Backbone as JSON, one array per atom type, in Angstrom:
{
  "sequence": "XXXXXXXXXXXXXXXXXXXXXXXXXXXXXXXXXXXXXXXXXXXXXXXXXXXXXXXXXXXXXXXXXXXXXXXXXXXXXXXXXXXXXXXXXXXXXXXXXXXXXXXXXXXXXXXXXXXXXXXXXXXXXXXXXXXXXXXXXXXXXXXXXXXXXXXXXXXXXXXXXXXXXXXXXXXXXXXXXXXXXXXXXXXXXXXXXXXXXXXXXXXXXXXXXXXXXXXXXXXXXXXX",
  "N": [[-44.44, 62.44, -2.71], [-43.76, 59.7, -0.87], [-41.14, 58.1, 0.89], [-40.04, 54.82, 1.66], [-38.98, 53.41, 4.78], [-35.47, 53.03, 5.28], [-33.93, 49.91, 4.5], [-32.13, 47.32, 6.28], [-28.61, 47.01, 5.72], [-27.49, 44.61, 3.4], [-25.92, 41.47, 4.33], [-22.41, 41.44, 4.06], [-20.56, 40.0, 1.32], [-19.04, 36.85, 1.86], [-19.54, 36.56, 4.5], [-20.5, 37.68, 7.85], [-19.25, 40.67, 9.48], [-16.91, 41.24, 12.18], [-16.92, 42.83, 15.48], [-15.04, 44.79, 15.15], [-15.27, 45.46, 12.57], [-14.09, 43.79, 10.79], [-13.58, 40.88, 8.82], [-13.82, 37.68, 10.21], [-11.05, 35.46, 10.38], [-10.78, 32.55, 8.39], [-10.66, 29.08, 9.29], [-7.69, 27.22, 8.66], [-7.36, 25.02, 5.84], [-6.18, 22.59, 6.47], [-6.89, 22.27, 9.06], [-9.51, 21.59, 9.11], [-9.86, 19.53, 7.39], [-10.3, 16.01, 7.11], [-8.06, 13.83, 8.74], [-5.71, 12.1, 6.84], [-5.48, 8.62, 6.5], [-2.68, 6.8, 7.66], [-1.84, 4.5, 6.25], [-2.92, 4.78, 3.76], [-1.47, 5.53, 1.49], [0.88, 4.24, 2.01], [2.85, 1.37, 2.45], [3.37, -1.15, 4.79], [5.0, -3.94, 5.67], [5.87, -7.31, 6.66], [7.75, -10.06, 5.6], [8.04, -13.59, 5.32], [9.72, -16.72, 4.81], [7.93, -19.78, 4.6], [7.66, -23.04, 5.43], [5.74, -24.91, 6.22], [2.57, -24.01, 6.26], [0.41, -24.74, 7.84], [0.39, -24.75, 10.82], [0.44, -21.97, 11.34], [-1.89, -21.11, 10.07], [-3.74, -22.4, 11.71], [-3.4, -21.05, 14.16], [-4.17, -18.46, 13.41], [-6.86, -18.93, 12.73], [-7.78, -19.59, 15.25], [-7.76, -17.12, 16.39], [-9.87, -15.9, 15.29], [-9.63, -15.22, 12.64], [-10.38, -15.27, 9.13], [-10.13, -17.05, 6.08], [-9.77, -15.89, 2.7], [-10.65, -16.72, -0.73], [-8.32, -18.68, -2.67], [-6.34, -16.97, -4.95], [-5.15, -16.42, -8.19], [-2.5, -14.37, -9.1], [-1.01, -12.38, -11.49], [1.75, -10.59, -11.93], [3.22, -8.09, -13.75], [6.22, -6.51, -14.28], [7.75, -3.36, -15.02], [10.34, -1.51, -16.66], [11.63, 1.84, -16.74], [11.82, 4.34, -19.38], [13.2, 6.74, -19.0], [14.93, 6.44, -16.89], [16.99, 3.84, -15.61], [15.62, 1.48, -13.63], [16.9, -0.6, -12.48], [19.54, -0.01, -12.12], [20.56, 0.9, -9.74], [22.36, 0.18, -6.64], [20.65, -0.95, -4.71], [17.53, -2.03, -5.51], [14.79, -0.01, -5.49], [12.45, 0.9, -6.55], [9.44, 0.01, -8.13], [7.32, -0.7, -10.84], [4.24, -1.91, -11.79], [1.82, -3.99, -13.5], [-0.99, -5.66, -12.4], [-2.76, -8.62, -12.87], [-5.75, -10.38, -12.28], [-8.32, -12.92, -11.93], [-10.45, -11.44, -11.15], [-10.04, -8.8, -11.95], [-7.91, -5.93, -12.59], [-4.94, -3.96, -11.86], [-2.91, -1.0, -11.57], [0.26, -0.28, -10.27], [2.63, 1.46, -8.29], [5.64, 1.42, -6.45], [7.77, 2.85, -4.02], [10.45, 2.16, -2.21], [11.68, 2.69, 1.12], [14.75, 2.84, 2.86], [16.61, 1.56, 5.68], [19.46, 2.38, 7.81], [21.07, 0.21, 7.34], [20.53, -0.49, 4.82], [18.26, -2.0, 4.44], [14.87, -2.54, 3.49], [12.24, -0.72, 4.94], [9.64, 0.35, 4.71], [7.24, 1.42, 2.24], [6.3, 3.94, -0.14], [3.24, 3.71, -1.7], [1.31, 3.59, -4.56], [-1.63, 2.81, -5.93], [-4.07, 1.79, -8.27], [-7.2, 0.63, -9.46], [-7.71, -0.69, -12.75], [-9.61, -0.69, -15.74], [-9.0, -1.8, -18.15], [-6.5, -3.69, -18.66], [-4.89, -4.42, -20.79], [-4.91, -2.19, -22.44], [-3.5, -0.41, -20.8], [-1.03, -1.73, -20.75], [-0.29, -1.52, -23.46], [-0.11, 1.23, -23.63], [2.08, 1.79, -21.92], [4.07, 0.45, -23.36], [4.05, 1.95, -25.73], [5.13, 4.26, -24.74], [7.7, 3.55, -24.4], [8.34, 2.03, -22.15], [9.69, -0.93, -20.77], [9.24, -4.47, -20.44], [10.27, -6.17, -17.52], [10.11, -8.45, -15.77], [7.95, -11.16, -14.88], [5.76, -12.06, -12.33], [4.21, -14.83, -11.21], [1.83, -15.96, -9.16], [0.04, -17.66, -6.49], [-2.28, -16.47, -4.24], [-3.52, -16.4, -0.92], [-5.55, -14.7, 1.12], [-5.97, -13.68, 4.48], [-8.26, -12.36, 6.81], [-8.24, -10.55, 9.76], [-10.05, -10.06, 12.87], [-10.96, -6.71, 13.57], [-9.31, -5.62, 11.68], [-6.72, -4.52, 11.53], [-4.42, -5.86, 10.88], [-3.36, -7.72, 8.1], [-3.0, -10.9, 6.57], [-1.21, -12.76, 4.22], [-0.85, -15.64, 2.33], [1.48, -16.77, 0.08], [2.27, -18.54, -2.88], [4.8, -19.34, -5.03], [5.51, -20.79, -8.01], [8.24, -22.93, -8.35], [9.8, -21.33, -6.78], [9.0, -20.96, -4.02], [7.17, -20.97, -0.84], [5.55, -18.38, 0.95], [4.79, -16.04, 3.59], [3.08, -13.05, 4.16], [2.79, -10.34, 6.34], [0.81, -7.6, 6.78], [0.44, -4.24, 7.77], [-2.59, -2.68, 8.36], [-4.02, -0.86, 9.75], [-4.53, 2.38, 11.34], [-2.04, 4.73, 12.26], [0.07, 6.95, 14.14], [2.68, 7.36, 13.28], [5.15, 5.98, 11.01], [7.2, 4.36, 12.32], [5.73, 3.61, 14.62], [3.72, 2.04, 13.53], [5.26, -0.03, 12.42], [6.31, -1.12, 14.76], [3.98, -2.09, 16.0], [3.21, -4.02, 14.13], [5.4, -5.79, 14.24], [5.17, -6.65, 16.89], [2.77, -8.02, 16.77], [3.41, -10.18, 15.03], [5.47, -11.39, 16.52], [4.0, -12.21, 18.72], [2.5, -14.36, 17.91], [3.49, -16.87, 18.37], [4.33, -18.9, 16.71], [6.65, -20.81, 14.92], [8.45, -19.29, 12.36], [9.86, -19.09, 9.07], [12.84, -17.84, 7.49], [13.25, -14.3, 7.66], [12.37, -12.25, 5.02], [13.71, -9.78, 3.01], [13.64, -9.07, 0.43], [11.78, -8.39, -2.57], [9.43, -10.24, -4.63], [10.01, -9.8, -7.41], [12.77, -9.16, -7.18], [13.8, -11.69, -6.51], [13.26, -13.29, -8.78], [14.72, -11.96, -10.67], [17.21, -12.44, -9.83], [18.4, -10.76, -8.0], [20.0, -9.68, -5.06], [19.39, -7.45, -3.66]],
  "CA": [[-44.05, 61.04, -2.78], [-43.12, 59.32, 0.38], [-40.17, 57.01, 0.75], [-40.12, 53.83, 2.72], [-37.83, 53.45, 5.67], [-34.35, 52.28, 4.72], [-33.75, 48.54, 5.0], [-30.78, 47.02, 6.78], [-27.65, 46.63, 4.68], [-27.32, 43.15, 3.3], [-24.66, 40.96, 4.87], [-21.36, 41.48, 3.04], [-20.15, 38.71, 0.78], [-17.97, 36.23, 2.64], [-19.95, 36.39, 5.88], [-20.63, 38.9, 8.65], [-18.05, 41.26, 10.04], [-16.88, 41.23, 13.64], [-17.18, 44.13, 16.09], [-14.05, 45.75, 14.66], [-15.52, 45.7, 11.17], [-13.25, 42.91, 9.98], [-14.12, 39.55, 8.63], [-13.02, 36.69, 10.94], [-10.23, 34.56, 9.56], [-11.29, 31.2, 8.27], [-9.68, 28.07, 9.7], [-6.93, 26.65, 7.57], [-7.96, 23.79, 5.32], [-5.63, 21.44, 7.17], [-7.51, 22.15, 10.37], [-10.85, 21.07, 8.98], [-9.84, 18.33, 6.55], [-10.11, 14.77, 7.86], [-6.68, 13.35, 8.65], [-5.55, 10.97, 5.94], [-4.95, 7.43, 7.16], [-1.26, 6.59, 7.37], [-1.6, 3.42, 5.31], [-3.61, 4.96, 2.49], [-0.46, 5.51, 0.43], [2.1, 3.68, 2.58], [2.77, -0.06, 2.72], [4.26, -1.63, 5.85], [4.78, -5.38, 5.71], [6.97, -8.23, 6.97], [7.61, -11.27, 4.79], [8.82, -14.73, 5.82], [9.58, -18.05, 4.23], [7.12, -20.66, 5.43], [7.68, -24.39, 4.88], [4.46, -25.54, 6.51], [1.67, -22.95, 6.73], [-0.72, -25.26, 8.63], [0.34, -24.24, 12.19], [0.09, -20.55, 11.34], [-3.32, -21.03, 9.74], [-4.5, -22.82, 12.89], [-3.35, -19.96, 15.13], [-5.0, -17.37, 12.88], [-8.26, -19.32, 12.87], [-8.09, -19.48, 16.66], [-7.94, -15.69, 16.72], [-11.05, -15.4, 14.6], [-9.34, -14.84, 11.26], [-11.05, -16.08, 8.13], [-9.43, -16.97, 4.8], [-10.47, -15.67, 1.45], [-10.33, -17.74, -1.72], [-7.01, -18.63, -3.31], [-6.46, -16.18, -6.18], [-3.94, -16.31, -8.99], [-2.11, -13.01, -9.43], [0.1, -12.29, -12.44], [2.29, -9.24, -11.82], [4.22, -7.79, -14.77], [7.0, -5.34, -13.86], [8.26, -2.59, -16.16], [11.43, -0.55, -16.47], [11.28, 3.14, -17.29], [12.74, 4.79, -20.42], [13.96, 7.91, -18.61], [16.0, 6.0, -15.99], [17.0, 2.4, -15.4], [15.27, 1.19, -12.24], [17.75, -1.68, -11.99], [20.95, 0.37, -12.1], [20.98, 1.27, -8.38], [22.8, -0.98, -5.86], [19.45, -1.53, -4.11], [16.36, -1.67, -6.31], [13.8, 0.51, -4.56], [11.25, 1.34, -7.26], [8.81, -1.01, -8.97], [6.08, -0.35, -11.53], [3.68, -3.19, -12.23], [0.4, -4.24, -13.79], [-1.44, -6.92, -11.81], [-3.98, -9.2, -13.43], [-6.39, -11.5, -11.59], [-9.61, -13.24, -12.55], [-11.43, -10.44, -10.75], [-9.76, -7.46, -12.44], [-6.51, -5.56, -12.79], [-4.54, -2.71, -11.21], [-1.6, -0.41, -11.85], [0.86, -0.05, -8.96], [4.01, 1.94, -8.19], [6.17, 1.4, -5.1], [9.07, 3.46, -3.76], [10.84, 1.65, -0.91], [12.59, 3.46, 1.96], [15.74, 1.95, 3.46], [17.23, 1.99, 6.94], [20.9, 2.62, 7.71], [21.71, -1.01, 6.86], [20.1, -0.74, 3.45], [17.09, -2.88, 4.42], [13.62, -1.82, 3.29], [11.38, -0.62, 6.12], [8.27, 0.6, 4.25], [7.29, 2.04, 0.92], [5.19, 4.71, -0.67], [2.55, 2.83, -2.65], [0.2, 4.22, -5.27], [-2.28, 1.74, -6.69], [-5.42, 2.11, -8.73], [-7.81, -0.34, -10.35], [-7.83, -0.31, -14.16], [-10.66, -1.48, -16.38], [-8.47, -2.44, -19.35], [-5.07, -3.88, -18.43], [-4.18, -4.48, -22.08], [-4.73, -0.8, -22.88], [-2.41, 0.15, -20.01], [0.2, -2.35, -21.23], [0.04, -0.91, -24.75], [0.31, 2.61, -23.36], [3.45, 1.74, -21.42], [4.95, 0.06, -24.46], [4.14, 3.09, -26.64], [5.98, 5.25, -24.08], [9.04, 2.93, -24.31], [8.57, 1.21, -20.96], [10.01, -2.3, -21.2], [8.93, -5.49, -19.45], [11.44, -6.72, -16.84], [9.89, -9.77, -15.23], [6.56, -11.44, -14.52], [5.62, -12.87, -11.12], [2.96, -15.58, -11.28], [1.71, -16.58, -7.84], [-1.29, -17.89, -5.93], [-2.35, -15.79, -2.94], [-4.67, -16.63, -0.05], [-5.54, -13.62, 2.1], [-6.74, -13.88, 5.71], [-8.67, -11.12, 7.46], [-8.36, -10.69, 11.21], [-10.98, -9.12, 13.5], [-10.39, -5.39, 13.82], [-8.81, -5.12, 10.4], [-5.46, -3.78, 11.61], [-3.37, -6.68, 10.3], [-3.78, -8.67, 7.08], [-2.02, -11.96, 6.36], [-1.34, -13.35, 2.89], [0.0, -16.79, 2.01], [1.82, -16.75, -1.34], [3.01, -19.68, -3.43], [5.4, -19.06, -6.33], [6.0, -22.03, -8.59], [9.67, -22.98, -8.55], [10.49, -20.42, -5.86], [8.7, -21.35, -2.65], [5.97, -20.46, -0.18], [5.86, -17.25, 1.8], [3.67, -15.39, 4.26], [3.26, -11.61, 4.34], [1.96, -9.66, 7.33], [0.75, -6.19, 6.38], [-0.28, -3.34, 8.67], [-3.72, -2.07, 7.66], [-4.71, 0.1, 10.62], [-4.03, 3.74, 11.31], [-1.02, 4.98, 13.27], [0.58, 8.32, 14.07], [3.95, 7.38, 12.58], [5.59, 4.71, 10.44], [7.81, 3.5, 13.35], [4.69, 3.06, 15.51], [3.07, 0.96, 12.79], [6.22, -1.13, 12.34], [6.38, -1.73, 16.1], [2.75, -2.86, 16.22], [3.25, -5.19, 13.27], [6.39, -6.73, 14.78], [4.62, -7.22, 18.11], [1.76, -9.01, 16.37], [4.08, -11.37, 14.5], [6.16, -12.03, 17.63], [3.05, -12.76, 19.67], [1.77, -15.49, 17.36], [4.0, -18.09, 18.97], [4.49, -19.91, 15.67], [7.94, -20.68, 14.25], [8.41, -18.88, 10.96], [11.14, -19.24, 8.39], [13.71, -16.66, 7.38], [12.65, -13.03, 7.29], [12.77, -11.91, 3.66], [13.68, -8.34, 2.75], [13.56, -8.87, -1.02], [10.49, -8.61, -3.2], [9.41, -11.36, -5.57], [10.79, -9.52, -8.63], [14.19, -9.33, -6.86], [14.14, -13.1, -6.54], [13.22, -13.81, -10.14], [15.77, -11.28, -11.42], [18.5, -12.83, -9.26], [18.95, -9.64, -7.25], [19.98, -9.8, -3.61], [18.85, -6.21, -3.1]],
  "C": [[-43.29, 60.69, -1.53], [-42.19, 58.15, 0.15], [-40.32, 56.06, 1.93], [-38.87, 53.92, 3.57], [-36.72, 52.59, 5.12], [-34.25, 50.89, 5.34], [-32.32, 48.35, 5.46], [-29.88, 46.62, 5.63], [-27.54, 45.12, 4.62], [-25.98, 42.73, 3.86], [-23.62, 40.96, 3.78], [-21.01, 40.07, 2.58], [-18.99, 38.16, 1.6], [-18.33, 36.12, 4.1], [-19.97, 37.69, 6.64], [-19.29, 39.38, 9.16], [-18.09, 41.17, 11.55], [-17.05, 42.64, 14.16], [-16.21, 45.19, 15.59], [-14.24, 46.04, 13.18], [-14.67, 44.85, 10.25], [-13.89, 41.54, 9.89], [-13.24, 38.54, 9.36], [-12.26, 35.78, 9.99], [-10.83, 33.17, 9.55], [-10.24, 30.21, 8.75], [-8.96, 27.53, 8.48], [-7.53, 25.32, 7.14], [-7.47, 22.57, 6.07], [-6.28, 21.22, 8.51], [-8.89, 21.51, 10.29], [-10.91, 19.8, 8.13], [-9.6, 17.1, 7.41], [-8.69, 14.26, 7.65], [-6.62, 12.09, 7.8], [-4.93, 9.8, 6.7], [-3.52, 7.19, 6.71], [-1.07, 5.58, 6.25], [-2.28, 3.63, 3.96], [-2.64, 4.92, 1.33], [0.88, 5.02, 0.94], [1.87, 2.2, 2.83], [3.82, -0.44, 3.76], [4.0, -3.12, 6.0], [6.06, -6.1, 6.13], [6.69, -9.53, 6.22], [8.55, -12.36, 5.31], [8.66, -15.92, 4.88], [8.72, -18.9, 5.15], [7.07, -22.03, 4.76], [6.34, -25.09, 5.06], [3.51, -24.49, 7.06], [0.57, -23.42, 7.66], [-0.74, -24.74, 10.07], [-0.05, -22.77, 12.26], [-1.39, -20.37, 11.01], [-4.17, -21.39, 10.96], [-4.54, -21.72, 13.94], [-4.23, -18.8, 14.68], [-6.48, -17.69, 13.04], [-8.69, -19.23, 14.33], [-8.3, -18.06, 17.13], [-9.1, -15.07, 15.96], [-10.81, -14.97, 13.17], [-10.04, -15.79, 10.3], [-10.33, -15.93, 6.79], [-10.35, -16.6, 3.66], [-10.11, -16.76, 0.46], [-8.91, -17.59, -2.24], [-7.17, -17.97, -4.68], [-5.12, -16.18, -6.91], [-3.71, -14.85, -9.35], [-0.9, -13.06, -10.37], [0.55, -10.84, -12.48], [3.4, -9.05, -12.85], [4.89, -6.47, -14.42], [7.68, -4.7, -15.07], [9.41, -1.68, -15.73], [11.07, 0.73, -17.22], [12.27, 3.58, -18.37], [13.63, 5.94, -19.99], [15.04, 7.61, -17.58], [15.85, 4.51, -15.74], [16.74, 2.1, -13.93], [16.15, 0.11, -11.63], [19.21, -1.26, -11.81], [21.46, 0.72, -10.7], [21.43, 0.03, -7.62], [21.65, -1.71, -5.18], [18.26, -1.08, -4.95], [15.24, -1.24, -5.37], [12.51, 0.97, -5.24], [10.75, 0.24, -8.18], [7.53, -0.44, -9.56], [5.5, -1.64, -12.1], [2.23, -3.05, -12.65], [0.06, -5.59, -13.19], [-2.74, -7.35, -12.48], [-4.46, -10.34, -12.54], [-7.68, -11.82, -12.34], [-10.65, -12.16, -12.26], [-11.17, -9.04, -11.26], [-8.27, -7.21, -12.57], [-6.23, -4.24, -12.09], [-3.18, -2.28, -11.71], [-1.02, 0.03, -10.52], [2.28, 0.47, -9.11], [4.42, 1.94, -6.72], [7.54, 2.06, -5.07], [9.46, 3.08, -2.34], [11.82, 2.58, -0.21], [13.47, 2.5, 2.73], [16.23, 2.49, 4.79], [18.74, 2.14, 6.74], [21.67, 1.4, 7.21], [21.31, -1.37, 5.43], [18.94, -1.69, 3.33], [15.81, -2.04, 4.28], [12.78, -1.86, 4.56], [9.91, -0.45, 5.75], [8.37, 1.23, 2.87], [6.09, 2.96, 0.72], [4.55, 3.85, -1.75], [1.35, 3.55, -3.24], [-0.4, 3.17, -6.21], [-3.69, 2.15, -7.06], [-5.93, 0.98, -9.62], [-7.83, 0.2, -11.78], [-8.86, -1.23, -14.8], [-10.15, -2.23, -17.6], [-6.95, -2.55, -19.21], [-4.29, -3.91, -19.73], [-3.95, -3.08, -22.63], [-3.59, -0.13, -22.11], [-1.08, -0.42, -20.48], [0.65, -1.72, -22.54], [0.49, 0.54, -24.58], [1.75, 2.66, -22.87], [4.44, 1.4, -22.53], [5.13, 1.22, -25.45], [5.04, 4.19, -26.08], [7.38, 4.7, -23.81], [9.36, 2.33, -22.96], [8.79, -0.23, -21.43], [9.72, -3.28, -20.06], [10.21, -6.07, -18.87], [11.23, -8.16, -16.45], [8.41, -9.92, -14.91], [6.54, -12.4, -13.34], [4.24, -13.51, -11.14], [2.82, -16.35, -9.97], [0.25, -16.82, -7.51], [-1.3, -17.31, -4.53], [-3.65, -16.13, -2.22], [-4.6, -15.61, 1.08], [-6.46, -13.95, 3.27], [-7.03, -12.52, 6.33], [-8.89, -11.38, 8.94], [-9.39, -9.71, 11.76], [-10.27, -7.8, 13.82], [-9.76, -4.78, 12.59], [-7.48, -4.4, 10.43], [-4.3, -4.54, 10.96], [-4.0, -7.6, 9.26], [-2.65, -9.66, 6.86], [-2.27, -12.59, 4.99], [-0.34, -14.49, 2.73], [0.22, -16.81, 0.5], [2.6, -18.0, -1.72], [3.47, -19.31, -4.83], [5.99, -20.36, -6.87], [7.5, -21.94, -8.83], [10.47, -22.08, -7.63], [10.25, -20.82, -4.42], [7.41, -20.77, -2.14], [6.36, -19.41, 0.84], [4.59, -16.79, 2.52], [4.03, -13.92, 4.46], [2.27, -11.1, 5.39], [1.98, -8.17, 6.99], [-0.09, -5.4, 7.37], [-1.35, -2.61, 7.89], [-4.45, -1.03, 8.5], [-4.21, 1.51, 10.41], [-3.04, 3.9, 12.46], [-0.51, 6.4, 13.09], [1.85, 8.4, 13.23], [4.25, 6.01, 11.98], [6.27, 3.84, 11.49], [6.78, 2.88, 14.29], [3.98, 1.9, 14.82], [3.98, -0.26, 12.69], [6.3, -1.87, 13.67], [5.14, -2.58, 16.37], [2.74, -4.13, 15.38], [4.22, -6.23, 13.81], [5.88, -7.4, 16.04], [3.57, -8.27, 17.79], [2.41, -10.3, 15.91], [4.77, -12.13, 15.63], [5.24, -12.7, 18.61], [2.27, -13.96, 19.16], [2.22, -16.81, 17.97], [4.16, -19.23, 17.99], [5.86, -19.74, 15.02], [7.75, -20.32, 12.78], [9.79, -19.07, 10.36], [11.91, -17.94, 8.39], [12.91, -15.42, 7.02], [13.23, -12.61, 5.94], [12.63, -10.41, 3.45], [13.62, -8.04, 1.25], [12.13, -9.06, -1.49], [10.57, -9.79, -4.17], [10.13, -11.02, -6.88], [12.3, -9.58, -8.4], [14.61, -10.79, -7.06], [14.25, -13.62, -7.96], [14.29, -13.16, -11.03], [17.16, -11.65, -10.91], [19.18, -11.7, -8.52], [18.87, -9.92, -5.76], [19.33, -8.58, -2.98], [18.21, -5.4, -4.2]]
}
């Protein structure tokens, strides 16, 4: 009985070996994973009072920006059972359900403050929900309590390039505001803040007072 010539050893599991008989190290996951955009879970915005939005709208249109439809947004904010979000000198955490005619979302924000106690940016985690009432009932079952509801009309403008978004907000009984939000990618938060401030400063349109409070602050009578 004759035997056939031996076949080559199959390649070892995990890939071929190098000349020293060792398996080459794989690149770390962080080296091959696509870099996450800075603004994916970070919000950077500047808010101003605006008495007459017409001049700003004209400048935006001149730069190629286009408005979306005016949308009513009803934001309901909740306090947590395990800690009072309002007990701190500066309220920096908000949990809300947003309802619009087009759908709903659940959102949590954690604001970061500078040395003067002013908010600079926030960590923001938001996800669409298919049943806002089910989420509301879940929060209530877990002893979350409703704090305040913000009912506003928002008109969003999109600029060419998509790095900056502008939103005109009207709150009945409170006033009209404009928010500029950084939507591009940047290496650092300070770089994004600098780009946003340069954009606002370069518009050449008088704006009202810079507002560092959120809408729930205003309705709750909180300065901070």
